[in-house]
N, C-alpha and C positions, 0 to 999 in steps of 0.2 A: 019360378025364382028369377030374380034379375040377373043381368050379365055379371055384375060384380059378385053377387051371391054365388053364382055358378062357379066363377073363377076361385073364390074363397073355398068352396066345397071341394073343388078338384085338387087344390093344393093341400088341403087337410087330408084327403084320401091318399095322396102320394106320400105324405109324412107318416101316416098311419101304417102304410104298407111296408116301411122299412124294417126289415127283420134281421136278426142274427140267430142262426140255428132255430129257425121257425118261431122266434120270440120277438115281438115288437120291441124296438129300442126305446120308443117313447111311451111312457105310462099315461101321458095326457097330451092330446092334440085337439085344439079347438080354434074356432075363429074368435077374435076379440076386437073390441072397439073402445079405444080411449085415447084421445089426443095427447094426454099427458104421459110421456115416456116413463117418468118415475113411478106413476101409479100402475102402469102396465107391468114394469119390472117387479114391483111389490106384489102384484097379483100373481104373476107366474110362479114365483117361488113358494106361494101358499099351496099350489096344486101338487098332485102326486108327481114325483120326479122319476126320470127326466121328463121335462115338459116342453111343448112348443105352442106358440100362439101365432096365428096368421092374422095380420092386421092390414086393412086397406089404408094406404097412406096418401091418397090423392092421385093426381095426374101430372105427367111431366109437363113443364112449361118451355123446355128447350131441348135441343138435340143432346142426348146423353148416351154415350156408347152406342149400343145398337138401336136405342129407342127413338121413337118419333114423338112429336108434340101431341099431347093429349092421351098418351098411353097410360093405362093404370100402373101405379107403383104399389108394390106389396112389401111389407116388413115382416120378417119371420124372427120372432124372439125364441131363443133356445136356452134353457136353464137346466142345471143339474146340481144335486147336493150330495156331498160325501163327507163323512166324519173321520176319514183316515188320515188327515194331516193337511198341511198347507198346499201340497201339490196334487192331492186327490181330485179336487173339482176339475182341474185341467186335464189330468193324465189318467184318471180312473184309479181303481184300487185293486185291479186284477180280477175282480168279479163283475163289476158294473162299469159301463162306459164312461169315460171322462168327457169333458166339454170339447176337446179337440177332435175326438173321434166322432161325436155327434155332429159337429160342424161339417166335417168332411162327408159324412153320410148324407146329410141334408143337402149339401151343395151338389153332390153327384146325382141325387134323385131329382133336384129342381132345375138346375142350370141346363138350359136347352130343351127341357121337357115341353111337349106339346099338350095343351089342355084345351077342351071345348072344340077339338078338331082343327081349328084354324088359328090358335094363339100359342105363342111360344114364350117361355120364361127365359129372361137373361139376367144373369147375376150382375149387380152394380158394384156392390162393395160389402165389407164385413167388418165388424169391430166389436171389441169387448165393451159391454155396457156397464156392468158392475161386477165386482168380485171380492171375495174375502176367503178365509181359511176353510169355509164350509160350502159356500155357494158361488157359482159363476153364472152370469147371464150374458149371452152374446146376441148380437143383432146382425141379421143378413137382410140386404135389400135387393129386390128384384123389380124389373119392369116387364110388363106383358105386352108384347107386340102382336099385332094381327097380321097374319100372313096373307100374301096375295090369294093363294089357293092352297089346298092341302096336297095337291098332286105333285109328285117328284119331277125334277127335270129329266129330259131324255137326250140321248146323243145317238144320232142315226136311228131314231125311233125306239131305242132300248133304254130301259131304266138301269143304267150300268152301275149306279150307286146302291141299288137295292131299294125296296119300297119302305123299309123301316128306318132308313138313314135320314139324318138332318143335314140338308144342304142349302146354303145360301148362294144365290148366283149374282155376281157383281160384274156387269159389263164394263170394259175399259173405255178410254176416251176415243172419240172419233177424231182422227188426225189426218190432215193432208200432207202429201209429200210434194216437194218442189225443189227446183234448182234456182238459186238466186245468183245474179252476177251484175257487175257494173263496168262502165267504160271510163277510162281516165278523162277527166275534164267534164264529164256529164253528171250532173246531180241526180240522185235517186238510184234505186236498185231495180233491176229487171227480174221478173220472177216468172219461171216456166213451170206451170202446174203439171204434176206427174200422175195425179189421181190420189186416191185414199190409201193410207197405210193399213196393214192388217190390224184389226181390233183384238186386243187381248180380253178374254173372259174368264173370270176366276170363280171357282167353286170352293167354298170353305164349308167345313162342317164336321160331322161325325158319322162314320160308317157304322152301322149297326147290323148284326146278324145273330141268329139264335145260338150258334156255336162257333168255336174257333175255326174248325174246317170250313164252315160256311162263309166266315169272314175272309179266310184265306182265298177262297174261290172269288169273292167280290174284288179283293185287291189284285188277284191275278188277271181278272177280266179287265180291269181298269188299265193295269200296266201294259197289257197286250195292245191297247190302242196307242200307247206312247210310241212315236216314231212311225206309226202307220201313215203312209202318205195320202191315203184316200180320204178326201174331205167328206164330212157328213153334216147334216143340219143339227143344231143344238136348239132345243126349245125349253125355256125355263117355266117354272110354275105360274108365272103371270102371263103366259102366252106369247112372250117375245120370242121370235125366231131369228136365229143367226145362221145363215147358210154358209157352206164351204168351210166348215171348221175342222181343224186337226187338234189332237191332244198333244200339247208340247211337253208338260211335265206333271208328275204326280209325286207328292212327298207326304210322309207321315209327320205330323207336327207335335206329337207326344207319344208316350208309351201306350201300348194296348192295355186295356183294363176291362173290368166287368161292371155291368150295371147293378147297383146294390139291390134293386127290387126285382127286375125281370131276369137277371142273370145273363143278359145278352153280352156278347163280345162287342167292345167299343173301340174305335180307332179314330182319333182326330186326324184330319187330312186337309190338304190343299191341292187342287188340280188347276192347271192354267191351260186354256184353249186359245187358239189363234184363229180368227175368222179371216181367211186369206184375202177376201175381197171386201172386208169391212161391212 
């Protein structure tokens, strides 16, 4: 199968795997191809509900969010039908999921997910496509970025964020430090170079562990490095090495939650390191 076919198949599998009490939330999940959005919306509502279509939507032409030029874009259409009144398609009827619930479950399953070993899905946006008192169709758009490598970053030779976590490494600017001064009556500024400032390196992403106790251990391990004055080497998944680093801060950027498919404990986070000698 082609690269795009493999990506489509992987996303279809993720959506099929979303369950509530061991029952799949989507009755229909399939790949679909039609450049006409109205025809696609008409087709999805004719399927068994709730339904999801995975549609290849081309490649990016400019930097968008996390995406790079040429990265594939994927549209996911989500529809549901209810006969319980005007609010039922959005909110559900107490027995079946509404559109809002389906959107949340799909987003949690897909945003940040790694497919084909070295590609990650990033959510771009979401919108309602069409709706009435019985049917609602939503559209989610994702971009598929290719990672440098699948190996996680290390600090002091250890994978301190865990092997299942999603971590992006963003090195900060290289900056020189200097003292500038001038003399009265003499044009220009004299500059005395003092060397390079320490470079900040940011990790953002999501810690993932099988259980809450396992995630507690991961968080405690990372926090123990905060304030530890001993510098260590930081190596990211692209092979870049930053020597003499210390961990300056670790913060949780959202509430802890559960992965809807695997049941893993999830914690969004940001960690900031400083390379003391840039």
